[in-house]
C-alpha positions in Angstrom: 1.5 -65.2 27.0 -2.0 -66.3 27.8 -5.1 -66.9 25.7 -8.6 -66.2 26.1 -11.7 -67.1 24.2 -14.4 -64.8 23.0 -17.8 -64.9 21.1 -17.2 -62.4 17.6 -20.5 -62.4 15.6 -20.4 -62.6 12.0 -22.5 -62.5 8.8 -22.7 -66.2 7.6 -23.2 -66.9 4.0 -26.0 -69.2 4.2 -28.0 -67.5 6.4 -28.6 -64.5 4.7 -29.9 -61.8 7.6 -29.0 -63.6 10.4 -26.1 -63.9 12.6 -24.3 -66.5 14.5 -21.7 -66.3 17.5 -18.4 -67.9 16.3 -15.4 -68.1 18.9 -12.0 -66.1 18.4 -8.8 -66.4 20.2 -7.2 -63.4 20.9 -4.0 -63.6 22.6 -2.1 -61.3 25.3 1.1 -60.4 25.7 2.4 -59.0 29.1 5.0 -56.3 28.6 8.0 -57.2 28.6 10.9 -55.3 30.3 12.8 -52.8 28.4 15.4 -53.8 26.3 18.5 -51.3 25.9 18.9 -50.8 21.4 22.3 -51.8 20.4 23.3 -50.4 16.4 24.0 -53.5 16.0 21.0 -55.3 17.0 17.9 -55.7 14.3 15.3 -54.9 16.8 13.9 -52.1 18.5 12.8 -51.4 21.8 9.4 -52.0 22.7 7.0 -49.4 24.5 6.7 -50.0 27.7 4.6 -48.1 30.6 5.1 -44.2 30.2 6.8 -44.2 26.6 3.7 -43.3 25.3 3.1 -39.9 27.1 7.2 -39.4 26.9 6.5 -39.2 23.3 3.0 -37.0 23.8 5.4 -34.2 25.4 8.0 -34.2 23.4 5.5 -33.9 20.3 3.6 -31.3 22.5 6.6 -29.9 23.0 7.5 -29.7 19.0 4.7 -28.0 18.1 5.1 -25.6 20.6 9.2 -24.7 19.2 7.8 -24.2 15.8 4.9 -22.0 16.7 7.5 -20.1 18.8 8.8 -20.4 15.3 5.7 -18.9 13.0 5.0 -15.9 16.1 9.3 -14.2 15.5 8.1 -14.8 11.6 4.8 -12.8 11.7 4.9 -9.8 10.4 4.5 -6.5 13.2 2.1 -3.9 13.8 2.3 -1.5 10.8 1.7 1.2 14.2 4.3 -0.1 16.0 7.0 -0.4 12.9 9.4 2.9 12.6 8.1 5.3 10.3 10.7 7.4 8.5 9.7 10.9 8.7 12.6 13.0 8.1 10.6 14.7 5.1 9.1 16.9 7.9 12.2 18.2 7.8 13.0 19.3 4.7 10.6 21.9 2.1 7.7 22.2 1.4 6.7 20.3 5.2 9.2 21.6 7.1 8.2 24.2 9.8 8.8 27.7 9.1 8.4 30.9 11.1 6.7 33.7 9.0 9.7 36.0 8.9 11.7 32.9 7.4 9.2 32.4 5.4 8.4 36.2 4.3 5.2 37.4 2.3 2.3 34.5 1.8 0.9 35.3 -1.2 -1.4 32.5 -1.6 -3.7 29.9 0.5 -4.8 26.4 -0.5 -6.7 24.1 1.7 -8.2 20.4 0.5 -11.5 19.8 0.6 -12.0 19.2 3.9 -9.8 21.1 5.6 -7.5 19.2 7.2 -4.3 20.3 5.5 -3.7 23.7 4.3 -0.1 25.6 2.9 0.5 28.7 1.2 2.5 29.6 -1.5 4.7 33.2 -1.2 6.1 33.3 -5.2 3.3 35.6 -7.0 2.8 33.2 -10.3 4.2 30.3 -10.7 7.4 29.0 -13.0 4.9 27.3 -15.5 1.4 25.9 -15.8 0.4 23.1 -18.1 -2.4 20.3 -18.7 -1.6 17.4 -18.6 -3.0 14.3 -20.7 -0.7 11.6 -19.6 -2.9 8.2 -18.2 -1.5 8.2 -15.4 -3.2 11.4 -14.2 -6.8 10.7 -16.2 -6.9 7.9 -13.6 -5.6 9.2 -10.8 -7.0 12.9 -10.7 -10.6 10.9 -12.7 -10.3 13.9 -14.7 -9.9 14.6 -18.8 -6.3 16.0 -17.8 -5.1 17.5 -14.7 -4.2 21.0 -14.4 -0.8 21.5 -12.6 1.2 24.8 -11.8 5.1 24.9 -10.8 6.5 26.3 -7.6 10.3 25.5 -6.0 9.7 23.6 -3.4 10.9 27.0 -0.9 8.1 28.2 -2.6 5.6 26.5 0.0 5.1 26.0 3.2 2.5 23.9 4.9 0.0 26.1 7.7 -1.3 22.0 9.0 -2.0 19.0 8.2 1.5 16.9 7.9 0.0 14.3 9.8 -2.5 14.2 7.4 -0.4 13.7 4.5 -0.5 10.1 2.8 1.9 9.5 -0.9 1.7 7.3 -3.7 4.4 6.7 -5.9 2.8 5.9 -9.2 6.0 4.4 -10.8 6.6 2.0 -7.9 3.4 1.5 -6.8 3.9 2.5 -3.3 2.5 4.3 -0.3 6.0 4.6 1.2 7.0 8.0 0.5 10.1 8.3 -2.2 10.0 10.9 -4.8 8.7 12.0 -6.9 5.4 11.3 -5.2 1.6 12.7 -5.8 0.5 13.5 -2.0 -3.0 13.4 -1.1 -5.0 14.1 2.3 -5.2 11.0 4.2 -9.1 12.2 5.2 -11.0 13.7 2.6 -8.6 11.9 -0.3 -8.2 15.5 -2.2 -4.8 15.4 -4.2 -2.2 18.3 -2.6 0.5 18.2 -4.8 2.9 16.2 -6.6 6.6 16.3 -5.3 9.2 16.3 -7.6 13.3 16.3 -6.6 13.4 20.7 -7.1 9.9 21.2 -7.7 6.4 20.8 -6.8 3.5 20.7 -8.7 0.9 22.2 -7.4 -3.0 22.3 -8.3 -4.9 25.4 -9.0 -7.9 24.1 -7.8 -6.9 24.3 -3.8 -5.8 27.9 -4.4 -8.4 30.3 -2.7 -9.0 32.7 -5.7 -11.7 34.9 -3.5 -15.3 35.4 -2.8 -16.6 37.1 -5.7 -16.6 36.6 -9.3 -14.3 39.4 -10.2 -11.7 38.8 -7.8 -11.9 34.8 -8.8 -11.5 36.0 -13.1 -8.5 38.1 -12.1 -6.8 35.2 -10.2 -7.3 32.9 -12.3 -5.4 34.3 -14.8 -2.5 33.8 -12.6 -2.5 30.3 -13.2 -3.4 29.8 -16.9 -1.3 27.6 -18.4 1.2 27.8 -21.2 0.8 24.4 -23.0 -0.5 21.1 -23.0 1.2 17.7 -22.8 1.0 14.7 -24.4 -1.6 15.3 -25.6 -1.5 12.4 -28.0 -3.1 10.7 -25.4 -6.2 13.2 -24.8 -9.8 12.3 -23.9 -11.0 15.5 -25.3 -10.1 18.0 -27.6 -9.3 21.7 -25.8 -9.0 24.3 -28.7 -7.4 26.7 -26.9 -5.2 27.9 -29.2 -2.6 26.8 -26.5 1.1 25.0 -27.9 0.4 21.4 -27.5 3.0 18.3 -27.7 2.3 14.6 -27.6 4.5 13.9 -25.4 6.7 15.9 -23.2 7.2 19.6 -23.3 10.1 20.5 -25.4 10.7 16.4 -26.5 8.4 15.6 -28.8 6.2 17.0 -31.9 4.4 19.3 -31.6 0.0 19.1 -32.4 -2.9 21.3 -33.3 -5.9 21.3 -31.2 -7.3 18.7 -33.1 -4.2 16.6 -32.8 -2.8 16.8 -36.0 1.1 17.1 -36.3 2.1 20.5 -37.1 
């Protein structure tokens, strides 16, 4: 061990604003030979030349390993995920030849024309206005006008690749029935798909070019009743049966919402 005297400037209490040099002695200890550490010994190895670099490399490797773990935990690109498209093989989305499907009675399309479908049944099984809150919000309208058909009554002419789904029950875009079906391009509501039926929206149906054709054809989709009328935003004085909740499972109401 050797010592060296250095002069270090320090503030003097008696000489305000001035400095004086005060000698200080600093002791330097040369590196010691590396000694082995034994569990019975209370001393640890002192750093020797190269130890710092070794520690730096170990930390670098540990960080690299940590980043590798993080990389494996990052979600994969959604475009590279396997998407279940088995729904395309089932009605109403499956491709059918004309002879398999039969004569077409109705044509329908979304606003942009990317999605088009056809119906072979002359009249719907039922038609209704739904005043539930979900329909009001999702359609941005006082109520939803829907007509019910079997899934096999419908086939898509084009645009199944342009479809997107929304499960209002699960708040999910993953395909699962029941589900709401939309055009992914113009966001037009296409239909509601249930487990056995589809609720189509007559607004998408081609009702003809002339006023006469329109008046005649729209009669086919005239509603039978209202449901969830207790949650209406507007009164509809059409004399049609009105149910407070689901049809045949709730109270009957008059046009003003009074219990009958």
